[in-house]
C-alpha positions as a printed NumPy array, in Angstrom:
array([[-107.633,   65.959,  -67.355],
       [-108.708,   69.395,  -68.225],
       [-111.605,   70.902,  -66.189],
       [-112.944,   74.071,  -67.797],
       [-115.993,   74.214,  -65.549],
       [-114.534,   75.299,  -62.16 ],
       [-115.077,   79.108,  -62.915],
       [-118.625,   78.734,  -63.919],
       [-121.214,   78.666,  -61.116],
       [-125.061,   78.266,  -61.38 ],
       [-125.126,   79.139,  -65.274],
       [-128.124,   77.543,  -66.744],
       [-126.957,   74.939,  -69.357],
       [-128.934,   76.094,  -72.46 ],
       [-129.826,   73.126,  -74.605],
       [-128.449,   73.21 ,  -78.152],
       [-131.226,   71.947,  -80.3  ],
       [-129.114,   69.317,  -82.036],
       [-127.937,   67.962,  -78.645],
       [-130.143,   66.311,  -76.037],
       [-128.161,   66.683,  -72.895],
       [-130.458,   64.123,  -71.047],
       [-129.748,   61.371,  -73.617],
       [-125.937,   62.192,  -73.859],
       [-125.547,   61.957,  -70.146],
       [-127.65 ,   58.79 ,  -69.9  ],
       [-125.464,   57.319,  -72.715],
       [-122.174,   58.201,  -71.014],
       [-123.437,   56.949,  -67.66 ],
       [-124.606,   53.645,  -69.305],
       [-121.112,   53.306,  -70.961],
       [-119.495,   53.646,  -67.758],
       [-122.008,   51.399,  -65.844],
       [-123.082,   54.128,  -63.453],
       [-126.812,   54.234,  -62.418],
       [-128.692,   57.272,  -61.386],
       [-128.632,   55.952,  -57.823],
       [-124.808,   55.74 ,  -57.937],
       [-124.521,   59.074,  -59.507],
       [-126.817,   60.697,  -56.8  ],
       [-124.387,   59.224,  -54.189],
       [-121.294,   60.428,  -55.993],
       [-122.747,   63.949,  -56.542],
       [-123.846,   64.13 ,  -52.872],
       [-120.319,   63.085,  -51.745],
       [-118.63 ,   65.56 ,  -54.33 ],
       [-120.68 ,   68.73 ,  -53.684],
       [-122.061,   68.249,  -50.149],
       [-125.568,   68.892,  -51.356],
       [-128.202,   66.159,  -51.161],
       [-128.863,   64.561,  -54.569],
       [-131.448,   61.89 ,  -55.051],
       [-132.41 ,   59.733,  -58.109],
       [-135.617,   61.942,  -58.199],
       [-133.848,   65.316,  -58.2  ],
       [-131.277,   64.139,  -60.862],
       [-133.89 ,   62.583,  -63.019],
       [-136.226,   65.601,  -62.687],
       [-133.441,   68.063,  -63.6  ],
       [-132.691,   65.953,  -66.723],
       [-136.376,   65.708,  -67.663],
       [-136.967,   69.492,  -67.248],
       [-133.658,   70.271,  -68.681],
       [-132.868,   72.484,  -65.778],
       [-129.537,   70.998,  -64.828],
       [-126.896,   73.781,  -64.454],
       [-123.58 ,   73.817,  -66.24 ],
       [-121.801,   73.457,  -63.027],
       [-123.861,   70.532,  -62.092],
       [-123.202,   68.985,  -65.518],
       [-119.403,   69.492,  -65.054],
       [-119.425,   67.958,  -61.635],
       [-121.508,   65.051,  -62.722],
       [-119.149,   64.316,  -65.732],
       [-116.09 ,   64.866,  -63.597],
       [-117.206,   62.213,  -61.183],
       [-117.013,   59.685,  -63.872],
       [-113.799,   61.007,  -65.622],
       [-115.286,   63.162,  -68.396],
       [-115.176,   67.011,  -68.95 ],
       [-116.868,   69.612,  -71.325],
       [-114.691,   71.559,  -73.624],
       [-115.67 ,   74.57 ,  -75.525],
       [-114.03 ,   74.605,  -78.982],
       [-114.333,   77.619,  -81.373],
       [-115.356,   76.556,  -84.963]])
């Protein structure tokens, strides 16, 4: 598995207009049968920072999730982000 995110810290994930990160993450989590409650537990274990359903949900609703948090979230369920030049 390739993880490109390790060098990026606290960079705001700018939302591309055609891609709704909240819906994409919820789709992937649903596909993997991972609830927000389970994701909050996994993120707390992985990062050592306290994550709750409310904090994760709020970040997704406000679109304030960072790129490093997105990478951590995806990594916990076996996914990664890849940047590909057109």
